[in-house]
C-alpha positions in Angstrom: -64.1 3.8 38.0 -62.3 1.6 40.7 -64.2 0.7 43.7 -62.7 1.5 47.1 -63.0 -0.8 50.0 -62.0 -0.4 53.5 -61.1 -2.8 56.4 -63.2 -2.4 59.5 -61.0 -2.0 62.6 -61.0 -5.0 65.1 -63.3 -4.9 68.0 -62.1 -3.6 71.3 -62.0 -7.0 72.9 -60.0 -8.6 70.1 -56.7 -10.2 71.2 -54.1 -11.8 68.8 -52.6 -15.3 69.7 -49.4 -15.9 67.6 -47.3 -18.8 68.7 -43.6 -18.8 67.5 -42.7 -22.3 66.1 -39.2 -23.3 65.0 -39.1 -23.7 61.3 -37.0 -26.9 61.7 -39.4 -28.5 64.0 -42.3 -27.7 61.7 -40.6 -29.1 58.6 -39.4 -32.3 60.5 -43.0 -32.9 61.7 -44.7 -32.2 58.4 -42.1 -34.5 56.5 -42.6 -37.4 58.8 -46.4 -37.1 58.5 -46.2 -37.0 54.8 -43.5 -39.9 54.6 -45.7 -42.1 57.0 -48.8 -41.3 54.6 -46.8 -42.4 51.6 -45.2 -45.5 53.4 -48.4 -47.0 54.9 -51.0 -45.8 52.7 -49.9 -45.8 49.2 -46.4 -47.2 48.0 -45.8 -50.3 49.9 -47.8 -53.6 50.0 -48.9 -55.7 52.9 -46.8 -59.0 53.2 -50.0 -60.8 53.8 -52.1 -60.3 50.7 -49.4 -58.4 48.6 -51.5 -55.5 47.9 -51.2 -51.8 48.2 -54.0 -50.0 49.7 -55.4 -48.8 46.4 -55.3 -52.2 44.9 -56.9 -53.8 48.0 -59.8 -51.1 47.6 -60.4 -51.7 44.1 -60.8 -55.4 44.5 -62.8 -55.2 47.7 -65.1 -52.4 45.9 -65.7 -54.7 43.0 -66.6 -57.5 45.1 -69.1 -55.3 46.8 -70.4 -54.2 43.6 -70.9 -57.6 42.4 -68.8 -57.2 39.4 -67.4 -60.7 39.6 -66.2 -63.3 37.0 -69.5 -64.7 36.3 -71.1 -61.2 35.7 -70.9 -58.9 32.7 -68.2 -56.2 32.5 -69.1 -52.5 33.7 -67.3 -49.3 32.8 -63.9 -48.8 34.4 -65.1 -45.2 35.3 -67.8 -46.7 37.3 -65.4 -48.8 39.5 -63.1 -45.8 39.7 -65.8 -43.5 41.0 -66.9 -46.0 43.7 -63.5 -46.5 45.0 -62.6 -42.8 45.0 -65.9 -41.8 46.5 -65.9 -44.4 49.3 -62.5 -45.5 50.1 -59.5 -43.8 48.3 -59.8 -39.9 47.9 -56.7 -39.6 46.2 -57.6 -38.8 42.7 -59.1 -40.9 39.9 -55.7 -41.2 37.9 -53.9 -43.1 40.6 -56.8 -45.5 40.9 -57.2 -46.2 37.2 -53.5 -46.7 36.8 -53.6 -49.4 39.4 -56.7 -51.0 37.9 -55.1 -51.0 34.5 -51.9 -52.7 35.9 -53.7 -55.5 37.5 -55.3 -56.3 34.0 -52.2 -56.2 32.0 -50.8 -59.9 31.4 -47.4 -58.6 30.7 -47.3 -56.9 34.1 -49.0 -59.5 36.4 -48.1 -63.3 36.5 -51.7 -63.9 37.5 -53.9 -61.0 36.4 -56.5 -59.7 39.0 -58.8 -57.8 36.5 -60.5 -59.0 33.5 -60.1 -56.1 31.2 -62.2 -55.4 28.1 -61.0 -52.8 25.7 -57.7 -51.1 25.1 -55.6 -51.6 28.2 -52.4 -50.5 26.6 -49.2 -52.4 25.7 -45.7 -52.3 27.0 -45.0 -49.3 25.2 -48.4 -47.6 25.0 -50.6 -46.1 27.7 -54.4 -47.4 27.8 -57.4 -45.7 26.7 -59.3 -43.5 29.2 -61.4 -45.2 31.7 -64.6 -44.0 29.9 -63.8 -46.3 27.1 -62.6 -49.5 28.8 -64.7 -52.1 30.8 -63.7 -54.4 33.6 -64.7 -57.1 36.0 -62.9 -59.4 38.6 -60.8 -62.1 37.3 -61.1 -65.5 38.6 -57.9 -65.1 40.6 -59.4 -62.0 42.3 -62.4 -63.9 43.5 -60.0 -66.2 45.5 -58.4 -63.1 47.0 -61.8 -62.0 48.5 -63.4 -65.3 49.2 -64.9 -65.7 52.7 -64.3 -62.0 53.5 -67.8 -61.8 54.9 -67.0 -64.6 57.4 -65.2 -62.6 59.9 -61.9 -63.7 58.5 -60.2 -60.2 58.6 -60.5 -57.1 60.5 -62.1 -53.9 59.2 -61.4 -50.3 59.8 -63.2 -47.0 59.3 -62.7 -45.2 55.8 -61.3 -41.7 55.4 -64.5 -40.0 56.7 -65.6 -42.9 59.1 -68.9 -43.3 56.9 -67.7 -46.7 55.6 -65.6 -49.5 56.7 -63.0 -51.3 54.6 -60.7 -54.5 55.1 -57.4 -54.0 56.8 -56.2 -57.0 54.6 -57.9 -59.5 52.2 -58.3 -63.1 53.0 -56.0 -63.7 49.9 -56.0 -67.5 49.2 -53.3 -66.9 46.7 -49.8 -65.9 47.7 -50.1 -62.8 45.7 -46.9 -60.8 46.8 -44.5 -63.5 45.6 -46.6 -64.6 42.6 -47.5 -61.3 41.1 -44.6 -59.2 42.6 -44.8 -55.4 43.0 -43.0 -52.3 42.7 -43.3 -49.0 44.6 -41.3 -45.9 45.6 -42.0 -44.5 49.2 -40.0 -41.8 51.2 -36.6 -43.1 52.0 -37.3 -46.6 50.9 -38.6 -48.6 48.0 -39.8 -52.2 47.1 -39.2 -54.2 43.8 -40.4 -57.7 43.9 -40.3 -60.2 40.8 -43.0 -62.3 39.8 -43.0 -66.3 40.4 -45.0 -69.2 39.3 -48.0 -70.0 41.4 -47.4 -73.7 41.3 -43.8 -73.6 42.4 -44.8 -71.2 45.3 -47.7 -73.5 46.4 -45.4 -76.6 46.5 -42.8 -74.6 48.7 -45.7 -73.5 50.9 -47.0 -77.0 51.5 -43.6 -78.2 52.2 -43.3 -75.6 54.8 -46.5 -76.6 56.4 -45.1 -80.2 56.9 -41.5 -79.1 57.4 -41.5 -75.7 59.2 -37.8 -75.7 59.8 -37.2 -76.1 56.0 -33.8 -74.5 54.9 -33.6 -72.0 51.9 -32.0 -74.8 49.8 -35.0 -77.0 50.5 -37.3 -74.3 49.4 -35.3 -73.4 46.3 -35.8 -76.9 45.1 -39.4 -75.9 44.6 -38.9 -72.2 43.7 -35.6 -72.3 41.6 -36.4 -68.5 40.5 -38.6 -66.0 39.3 -41.1 -66.9 36.5 -41.6 -63.6 34.7 -45.0 -62.8 32.8 -43.0 -62.0 29.5 -41.1 -65.3 29.7 -37.5 -64.9 28.4 -34.4 -66.1 30.1 -32.7 -65.3 33.4 -29.0 -65.6 33.3 -26.9 -66.4 36.4 -28.6 -67.6 39.6 -26.4 -66.0 42.3 -28.2 -63.0 42.6 -31.6 -64.8 43.0 -30.1 -66.8 45.9 -28.9 -63.5 47.4 -32.5 -62.1 47.0 -34.1 -65.1 48.7 -31.5 -65.1 51.5 -31.4 -61.4 52.4 -34.3 -59.8 50.5 -31.8 -58.0 48.0 -30.2 -59.2 44.9 -29.7 -58.5 41.2 -30.1 -60.7 38.2 -30.0 -60.4 34.3 -33.0 -61.0 32.1 -32.5 -61.9 28.4 -34.6 -61.9 25.5 -35.6 -65.1 23.7 -34.1 -65.0 20.2 -33.2 -67.4 17.6 -31.5 -67.2 14.0 -33.8 -67.9 11.1 -33.8 -67.7 7.3 -36.1 -64.6 6.7 -35.7 -64.9 3.0 -34.2 -67.5 0.8 -30.9 -65.5 0.8 -30.9 -63.7 4.2 -30.8 -64.6 7.6 -32.4 -62.8 10.5 -32.7 -62.6 14.3 -36.3 -63.3 15.6 -37.1 -62.2 19.0 -40.1 -63.9 20.5 -39.8 -62.9 24.2 -38.4 -59.6 25.9 -37.3 -59.1 29.3 -39.8 -58.2 31.9 -40.9 -54.4 31.5 -39.2 -54.0 28.0 -41.5 -53.3 25.0 -40.8 -53.7 21.3 -40.7 -49.8 20.6 -38.0 -49.3 23.2 -35.8 -52.1 21.6 -36.4 -50.6 18.1 -35.6 -47.1 19.0 -32.3 -48.2 20.6 -31.3 -50.2 17.7 -32.0 -47.4 15.2 -30.0 -45.1 17.3 -27.0 -47.4 17.5 -27.2 -47.9 13.6 -27.3 -44.2 12.9 -24.5 -43.7 15.2 -22.6 -46.6 13.6 -22.0 -48.3 16.9 -23.9 -51.3 15.5 -23.5 -52.6 12.0 -24.8 -55.5 10.1 -28.5 -54.8 10.4 -30.4 -54.0 7.2 -34.0 -53.8 8.6 -36.1 -54.3 11.6 -39.8 -55.3 11.6 -42.3 -55.6 14.3 -44.7 -58.5 13.3 -46.2 -58.7 16.7 -50.0 -59.6 16.7 -52.5 -61.1 18.9 -52.7 -64.6 17.3 -48.9 -65.0 17.0 -47.5 -63.0 20.0 -44.4 -61.1 20.1 -42.3 -61.6 16.9 -39.6 -58.9 16.3 -37.5 -59.8 13.1 -34.1 -58.1 12.8 -32.6 -58.7 9.2 -28.8 -59.4 9.1 -26.7 -58.2 6.2 -25.0 -60.8 4.0 -21.5 -61.1 5.4 -22.1 -60.7 9.0 -22.5 -63.6 11.7 -26.0 -63.4 13.2 -24.7 -65.1 16.3 -22.1 -62.3 16.8 -24.7 -59.6 16.0 -27.0 -61.1 18.8 -24.2 -60.9 21.4 -23.9 -57.2 20.5 -27.7 -56.7 20.7 -27.6 -58.2 24.3 -24.8 -56.0 25.3 -25.9 -52.7 23.7 -29.8 -52.9 23.7 -32.6 -53.5 26.2 -32.8 -57.1 25.0 -30.7 -57.8 28.1 -31.7 -55.9 31.3 -31.3 -56.2 35.0 -33.8 -56.6 37.7 -32.9 -55.5 41.2 -34.9 -57.3 43.8 -35.8 -55.4 47.2 -38.2 -57.1 49.0 -39.6 -54.5 51.4 -43.2 -55.2 52.5 -45.2 -54.2 55.6 -45.3 -56.8 58.7 -47.5 -55.9 61.6 -47.5 -52.4 60.2 -43.8 -52.0 60.1 -41.7 -51.8 56.8 -39.3 -55.0 56.9 -36.9 -56.4 54.2 -37.8 -60.1 53.9 -36.2 -63.1 52.4 -38.0 -66.0 50.7 -38.6 -68.0 53.7 -40.0 -65.0 55.9 -42.1 -64.2 53.0 -43.7 -67.6 53.1 -43.9 -67.6 56.7 -45.9 -64.4 56.9 -48.3 -65.7 54.3 -48.8 -69.0 56.0 -49.5 -67.2 59.3 -52.1 -65.2 57.7 -53.7 -68.2 56.1 -53.9 -70.0 59.5 -55.5 -67.0 61.0 -57.9 -66.7 58.2 -58.9 -70.4 58.2 -59.2 -70.5 62.1 -61.5 -67.3 62.2 -63.5 -68.7 59.3 -64.1 -72.0 61.1 -64.9 -70.3 64.1 -67.6 -68.2 62.2 -68.9 -71.2 60.4 -69.3 -73.0 63.8 -71.2 -70.3 65.2 -73.6 -69.9 62.5 -74.1 -73.8 62.3 -74.8 -73.8 66.0 -77.3 -71.0 65.8 -79.0 -72.7 62.9 -79.0 -76.0 64.8 -80.7 -74.4 67.7 -83.4 -73.2 65.4 -83.9 -76.5 63.8 -84.2 -78.0 67.1 -86.9 -75.6 68.1 -88.6 -76.4 64.7 -88.5 -80.2 65.4 -90.1 -79.8 68.6 -92.8 -77.7 67.2 -93.5 -80.0 64.4 -93.5 -83.1 66.8 -96.5 -81.4 68.7 -97.7 -79.1 66.1 -101.4 -79.3 67.2 -100.6 -78.2 70.6 -98.5 -75.3 69.2 -101.3 -73.9 67.2 -103.7 -74.3 70.1 -101.4 -72.3 72.4 -100.8 -69.6 69.6 -104.7 -69.5 68.9 -105.5 -69.3 72.7 -103.1 -66.4 73.4 -104.2 -62.7 73.6 -101.3 -61.5 71.5 -97.9 -62.4 70.2 -96.1 -61.7 73.3 -98.3 -63.9 75.3 -97.9 -66.7 72.8 -94.2 -66.4 72.9 -94.1 -66.6 76.7 -96.4 -69.6 76.7 -94.4 -71.4 74.1 -91.2 -70.8 76.1 -93.0 -72.3 79.3 -94.6 -75.1 77.7 -92.2 -76.4 75.4 -89.0 -75.0 77.2 -87.8 -73.1 74.2 -85.6 -70.2 74.0 -86.7 -66.7 73.0 -85.0 -67.1 69.5 -86.8 -70.4 69.1 -89.9 -69.2 69.9 -89.6 -66.0 67.8 -88.8 -68.2 64.8 -91.8 -70.7 65.4 -94.0 -67.6 65.5 -92.7 -66.5 62.3 -92.8 -70.0 60.5 -95.0 -70.2 57.5 -97.7 -72.8 57.4 -96.1 -74.5 54.4 -93.5 -75.9 56.8 -96.0 -77.9 58.7 -95.8 -81.0 56.5 -94.2 -84.4 57.0 -91.6 -83.7 54.1 -90.4 -80.6 56.1 -89.9 -83.0 59.2 -87.7 -85.2 56.9 -85.8 -82.2 55.6 -85.1 -80.9 59.1 -83.9 -84.1 60.2 -81.5 -84.2 57.4 -80.5 -80.7 58.1 -79.8 -81.4 61.8 -77.5 -84.4 60.9 -75.6 -82.3 58.4 -75.1 -79.5 60.8 -73.9 -81.8 63.5 -71.4 -83.2 61.0 -70.3 -79.9 60.1 -70.0 -78.7 63.7 -67.9 -81.8 64.4 -65.6 -81.1 61.6 -65.1 -77.4 62.6 -64.5 -78.4 66.1 -61.7 -80.6 65.0 -60.3 -78.0 62.8 -60.2 -75.5 65.7 -58.8 -77.9 68.4 -56.2 -79.7 66.2 -53.3 -77.6 64.8 -52.4 -80.5 62.4 -56.0 -80.5 61.0 -55.8 -76.6 60.6 -52.4 -77.1 58.5 -53.9 -79.9 56.5 -57.0 -77.7 55.5 -54.8 -74.8 54.5 -52.5 -77.2 52.5 -55.5 -78.7 50.7 -56.9 -75.3 49.9 -53.4 -74.1 48.5 -53.2 -77.3 46.4 -56.8 -76.3 45.0 -55.7 -72.9 44.2 -52.5 -74.4 42.5 -54.9 -76.7 40.4 -57.3 -74.0 39.5 -55.1 -71.0 38.5 -51.7 -72.6 38.0 -49.7 -72.3 34.8 -46.6 -73.8 33.3 -43.4 -71.9 33.8 -42.5 -69.4 31.2 -39.1 -68.1 32.0 -36.1 -70.3 31.4 -33.3 -70.2 34.2 -29.8 -70.5 32.9 -26.8 -70.9 35.3 -24.5 -68.6 33.1 -24.6 -66.4 30.1 -23.8 -68.2 27.0 -21.3 -66.3 24.8 -21.6 -66.0 21.2 -18.6 -67.3 19.4 -17.9 -66.0 16.0 -15.3 -68.4 15.0 -16.1 -70.6 11.9 -16.6 -74.4 12.3 -13.2 -75.2 10.5 -11.5 -73.6 13.4 -12.9 -76.0 15.7 -11.2 -79.3 16.4 -13.3 -82.2 15.5 -13.0 -84.0 18.9 -15.3 -86.7 20.2 -18.2 -85.5 22.6 -21.5 -85.9 23.9 -24.5 -83.8 23.4 -27.2 -83.9 26.1 -31.0 -82.6 26.2 -32.4 -81.8 29.6 -36.1 -82.2 30.7 -36.4 -78.4 30.5 -35.3 -78.0 27.0 -31.6 -77.1 27.6 -28.7 -78.4 25.4 -25.3 -78.9 26.4 -22.0 -80.4 24.9 -19.8 -82.4 27.2 -16.5 -84.3 26.8 -17.6 -87.0 29.1 -20.9 -88.1 30.6 -19.7 -89.0 34.2 -20.0 -85.6 36.1 -20.2 -85.0 39.7 -23.3 -85.8 41.6 -23.7 -89.5 41.0 -25.9 -91.3 38.7 -24.3 -89.7 35.7 -24.8 -86.1 34.8 -26.7 -85.3 38.1 -27.3 -81.7 38.6 -29.0 -79.9 41.3 -31.8 -78.7 39.1 -32.7 -80.9 36.0 -32.5 -84.5 34.5 -30.9 -85.5 31.3 -33.7 -87.2 29.1 -31.6 -87.9 26.1 -27.9 -88.2 25.1 -26.1 -88.9 21.9 -22.4 -89.6 21.0 -21.1 -87.4 18.3 -18.1 -84.9 17.3 -17.8 -81.3 17.6 -18.1 -80.6 13.9 -20.6 -83.3 13.6 -24.5 -83.2 13.1 -27.2 -84.8 15.2 -31.0 -84.8 14.9 -33.8 -83.7 17.2 -36.9 -85.7 17.1 -40.2 -84.1 17.9 -43.7 -85.3 18.9 -44.9 -84.5 15.6 -42.7 -87.1 14.1 -40.4 -84.6 12.7 -36.5 -84.9 12.5 -34.6 -81.7 12.5 -30.9 -81.6 11.7 -28.7 -79.6 14.2 -25.0 -78.8 13.8 -23.1 -79.6 16.8 -20.8 -76.6 16.3 -23.7 -74.2 17.2 -23.4 -75.5 20.7 -19.9 -73.8 20.8 -22.0 -70.7 21.3 -22.5 -71.9 24.9 -18.8 -72.2 25.8 -18.5 -69.8 28.9 -17.6 -70.7 32.5 -20.7 -70.6 34.7 -20.9 -68.2 37.7 -22.5 -71.1 39.6 -20.3 -73.5 41.7 -22.0 -76.3 40.1 -19.8 -77.5 37.1 -22.9 -79.0 35.4 -24.5 -75.6 35.0 -21.7 -74.5 32.6 -22.9 -73.1 29.2 -26.2 -74.5 28.7 -28.1 -73.4 25.8 -31.9 -73.4 25.3 -33.0 -75.7 22.5 -35.5 -73.0 21.2 -32.5 -70.8 20.2 -31.3 -73.6 17.7 -34.7 -75.2 16.5 -37.9 -73.6 15.5 -40.8 -75.7 16.8 -44.4 -75.1 16.0 -46.9 -74.3 18.7 -47.5 -77.5 20.8 -44.4 -79.2 19.2 -41.8 -80.3 21.7 -38.5 -82.2 21.4 -38.4 -85.9 22.6 -35.0 -87.2 21.9 -31.8 -86.7 20.1 -30.4 -89.1 17.3 -26.7 -89.4 15.8 -28.2 -89.4 12.3 -26.3 -92.8 11.7 -26.5 -93.9 7.9 -26.2 -97.7 9.2 -27.6 -99.6 12.0 -31.2 -100.8 13.3 -32.6 -97.5 13.2 -35.2 -95.6 15.2 -38.1 -96.8 17.3 -41.0 -94.7 17.8 -44.3 -95.2 19.7 -47.2 -93.1 19.5 -50.1 -92.0 21.9 -52.7 -94.2 20.0 -50.5 -97.4 20.5 -48.6 -97.6 17.3 -44.9 -98.6 17.1 -42.7 -98.1 14.2 -39.0 -99.0 13.5 -37.5 -96.7 11.0 -34.7 -97.7 8.7 -31.6 -95.6 8.9 -32.0 -92.8 6.2 -30.4 -89.5 6.2 -31.7 -86.9 3.6 -30.0 -83.7 2.3 -32.6 -81.6 4.2 -32.8 -79.6 7.2 -35.7 -81.6 8.5 -38.2 -84.4 7.4 -40.8 -86.6 8.7 -39.9 -90.2 10.0 -43.6 -91.4 10.3 -46.8 -90.7 9.1 -49.3 -89.8 11.9 -53.2 -90.0 11.9 -55.1 -87.0 12.8 -55.0 -86.4 16.6 -52.1 -88.9 17.1 -48.5 -87.8 18.1 -45.2 -89.6 19.0 -44.9 -90.0 22.8 -41.4 -91.6 22.8 -38.5 -92.0 20.3 -35.1 -93.7 20.8 -32.2 -94.8 18.6 -31.5 -98.5 18.7 -28.2 -99.9 19.1 -28.6 -103.6 18.3 -32.3 -104.0 17.3 -32.9 -106.6 20.1 -33.6 -104.1 22.8 -36.8 -104.4 24.7 -39.5 -101.9 23.7 -41.9 -100.9 26.6 -45.4 -99.2 26.5 -47.3 -97.7 29.5 -50.8 -96.4 29.1 -52.9 -94.1 31.2 -54.9 -96.8 32.7 -51.7 -98.3 34.1 -51.2 -101.1 31.7 -47.6 -101.9 30.9 -46.5 -104.1 27.7 -43.1 -104.8 26.7 -41.5 -107.0 23.8 -38.3 -107.2 21.9 -37.6 -104.8 19.0 -37.0 -107.5 16.6 -40.7 -108.2 16.7 -41.2 -105.0 14.8 -40.4 -105.1 11.0 -38.5 -102.0 10.0 -40.3 -99.6 7.7 -39.3 -96.6 5.5 -40.0 -92.9 6.4 -43.4 -93.0 4.8 -44.7 -95.7 6.9 -47.1 -95.3 9.6 -46.2 -98.3 11.9 -47.9 -101.1 13.1 -50.1 -102.1 16.3 -47.9 -101.9 19.4 -50.4 -102.0 22.3 -54.0 -102.4 22.6 -55.9 -99.6 24.3 -59.3 -99.5 25.9 -61.7 -96.6 25.0 -60.5 -93.2 26.0 -57.1 -94.2 27.2 -53.8 -93.3 25.6 -50.1 -94.3 25.7 -48.1 -92.0 28.3 -44.7 -93.6 27.9 -42.8 -95.4 25.0 -39.0 -96.3 25.3 -36.3 -99.0 24.6 -34.4 -100.5 27.7 -32.0 -103.3 29.0 -34.4 -105.4 31.2 -31.6 -106.1 33.7 -31.5 -103.9 36.7 -34.2 -101.6 35.2 -37.1 -100.0 37.0 -40.5 -98.7 36.4 -41.7 -95.4 37.7 -45.4 -94.5 37.9 -47.3 -91.5 39.4 -51.1 -91.7 39.6 -53.8 -89.1 40.1 -57.0 -87.5 38.9 -57.6 -86.9 35.1 -59.4 -83.7 35.8 -56.5 -82.1 37.5 -54.6 -79.3 35.5 -51.4 -80.9 34.2 -48.4 -80.2 36.5 -50.5 -79.1 39.5 -51.2 -82.5 41.1 -48.3 -84.3 42.7 -49.9 -87.7 42.6 -48.9 -90.9 44.3 -45.6 -92.2 43.1 -44.3 -95.9 42.8 -41.0 -97.4 41.9 -41.0 -101.0 40.8 -38.2 -103.5 39.5 -38.8 -104.2 35.8 -38.4 -107.9 36.3 -41.7 -108.0 38.1 -43.6 -107.5 34.8 -43.9 -110.4 32.4 -43.6 -110.0 28.7 -46.6 -110.4 26.4 -46.8 -110.4 22.7 -47.1 -107.3 20.6 -50.6 -106.0 20.1 -51.9 -107.1 23.4 -53.0 -105.2 26.5 -50.2 -105.7 28.7 -50.4 -106.1 32.6 -51.4 -103.8 35.2 -48.4 -101.8 36.7 -50.1 -99.5 39.3 -53.3 -99.8 41.5 -55.3 -96.6 41.7 -56.6 -95.3 45.1 -59.9 -93.5 45.7 -59.9 -90.2 43.7 -57.4 -91.6 41.1 -58.3 -92.7 37.6 -55.1 -92.1 35.5 -51.3 -92.2 35.3 -49.9 -88.6 35.4 -46.4 -89.9 34.7 -44.8 -93.1 33.9 -41.5 -94.1 32.9 -39.2 -97.3 32.4 -35.3 -97.6 32.2 -32.1 -98.2 33.9 -31.7 -97.7 37.6 -31.3 -95.4 39.7 -34.2 -93.3 38.4 -34.1 -89.5 38.8 -37.3 -87.3 38.6 -37.5 -83.6 38.0 -40.3 -81.0 38.5 -41.5 -78.7 35.4 -39.0 -75.9 36.8 -36.3 -78.6 36.8 -36.2 -79.0 40.5 -35.3 -82.6 41.7 -38.1 -84.6 43.1 -37.2 -87.5 45.5 -38.5 -91.0 44.5 -39.3 -93.8 46.9 -37.2 -97.1 47.1 -38.2 -99.6 44.5 -40.8 -102.3 45.8 -41.7 -105.8 44.5 -45.3 -105.1 44.0 -46.0 -104.5 40.4 -49.8 -103.6 40.9 -49.3 -101.8 44.2 -50.4 -98.3 44.9 -47.9 -95.4 45.3 -47.1 -92.9 48.0 -47.6 -89.0 47.8 -44.9 -87.3 45.9 -43.5 -83.9 47.2 -44.4 -82.0 43.9 -45.5 -82.8 40.4 -43.3 -84.8 38.4 -42.5 -83.6 34.9 -39.7 -85.8 33.8 -37.8 -88.9 34.8 -34.6 -90.3 33.6 -31.9 -92.9 34.4 -28.1 -92.6 34.4 -26.6 -90.9 31.4 -23.4 -93.2 31.3 -25.8 -96.2 31.2 -27.6 -94.8 28.4 -24.7 -94.0 26.2 -23.0 -97.4 27.0 -26.1 -99.3 26.1 -26.5 -97.3 22.9 -23.0 -98.1 21.7 -22.1 -101.7 22.9 -18.5 -102.5 23.6 -17.6 -98.7 24.3 -17.4 -97.3 27.6 -17.9 -93.6 28.1 -15.0 -91.7 29.8 -15.0 -91.0 33.5 -13.3 -87.9 33.8 -14.9 -84.9 35.6 -14.1 -82.1 33.4 -17.5 -81.0 33.1 -19.7 -79.5 30.4 -18.0 -77.7 27.5 -21.0 -76.1 25.9 
């Protein structure tokens, strides 16, 4: 039976109040409040620390919980619960998603979370938060360092029971290094990751040159450095993004053609574009094959694992050209994808579209403010401590009277008053003396206090200098940035190409066998040229790279690639025709470069050193190893794709290799302890392939050879860069010196050589060394040019600080080719690069 209810009538004094509101005004007001909340509290990062509110709250909460890199992992659910309960009441799903992304190395160039467990893959979602564990990564500790020293402002949380930082101190330029993506209301942001070392170099340059132009900054930051590696094709969109905050560039997978079986070739993909997973590529290829839009593929296998990394093998049917199929894969599948940069971030609480220089300026302004506030806090703290130490020293000097005053006082208040009157102490000093334990009343404590007072005085003096001198403040920020790059920096992963190389399906017989040159750059790019004299001066000068090896050959000929493992790999010059496509860049030297990794399979840790013409006659090759061995190899060309040209001992490797022209060239060794030895090549007896070489330079314990090469002593120079052996490779710029080669006398083979560089305080090794024809040119690991000082006459002098770390040095290409083939002069036209 239904139960009947009745509504009681309203009381007699009840009066209704109904307000009429325009529906349009109400919708507008509500929408603006919602949009404001999304823009400022969820989707857009702050330009100072590069973090969205949820990311900032996660790192701050983990720091408060003590889940630091030196502690054990904790359940992710515990962290999520703390963040949600105290700071971010928007649901655990959003918090855990943000935490997971900060732990994924394929999403973040510098991960902030050290995850333990299944944190997903580019194709799969992670395990639930109750199954995974996490802690702060080392880089996250740098983001929150000194947060308890009044470096940033705090604000109340959502219920005003807790406080949270408005921004983190952020010693790392996180926004540009890790990038971000977010969709707000009416606006969005999408920022590509970059290399930390390159960004720090640009920041330090801006500290010394605040009016630096965009071109100056792009010498240090030539383009994004994506976590997944791959290639970026075309640089115009990158410059647009750096200039206006908006631009588009293309990403390509790293792939090469290999023999997957004795009778079948395949395309092996080792790196995919940023944000693209293997399953997405496989599904797209299967769909194209089923719809018969893509032919020539017999099978596709995903052999990716943790030990070997990404490896996607696409088997090609017999009768199909793998290079042409690869071009179709780039065109039809996610193996080539676009990235649209839209640099929108919050500056002073307002969303703004920022260029590269503006991003760097905002971060530097934040760091200046953080260091200034930190110095003021530490100065106040040191002054307060000094005040207490002075009071303790007064008490210890006349401790008997202090004890007598305390014992004869009626109570603590009276003792405090008498101490203030008799010893002229402050209230704080008197309270501290009354609280002082008896164990402090020793002679040793007096010595400790004297030492502490002196240290406090020095600290206060240093902090006063920072607060009073803007130059000193800038130097502190610059030094801290250098330390960040040294600690957390890693080599560049993404290769920058000026233009997309086209895949030519034409057979080699259809290509005219014209003379040409093949060039190898310091960043591992190959190019085929008609002539070696190109615009820019110095021979093959570009705005982003140096040419470390050149060989004269023909378009249908073969050359060899010498590696540090003593291996010689045969390479067909016709394969470089795959790169024949006009560049989108205005620089003619950037036309049609091709990554060496697409043509030659190198083992882990193996790198290409030089090119050789595979000549069957002549004086052969000269090689030098890191243990000081030198070898001349008789010309011997085998009917193989690769062979060894030297027998290396365990732990040894080739540091330099060159093809001799006459056999009378000067061979030069430079060691890490700054010893230079040179002698003529005819002092080394030629050996066969199986030979292990003979003693070249005598090394002291713990030292090694850093450079070996052959050169013409006339008008040659020596470039050396010194630094600390404890620095992470590629992070310390060092002190650079250029000296005429004629300043160094020759000595006999197997001796110790002469000193070529004087180490300053804090330096104990040569970071870089090179000797060859002048003028010398240097490049950073990214390929950006590095200015060298003028040549001096002091062979054992010290260097001057370099603008950025030097990765490679080379001389004029034309001189190298002319020296390699006496009597022949290279052409001097400016038709540019063909392939």
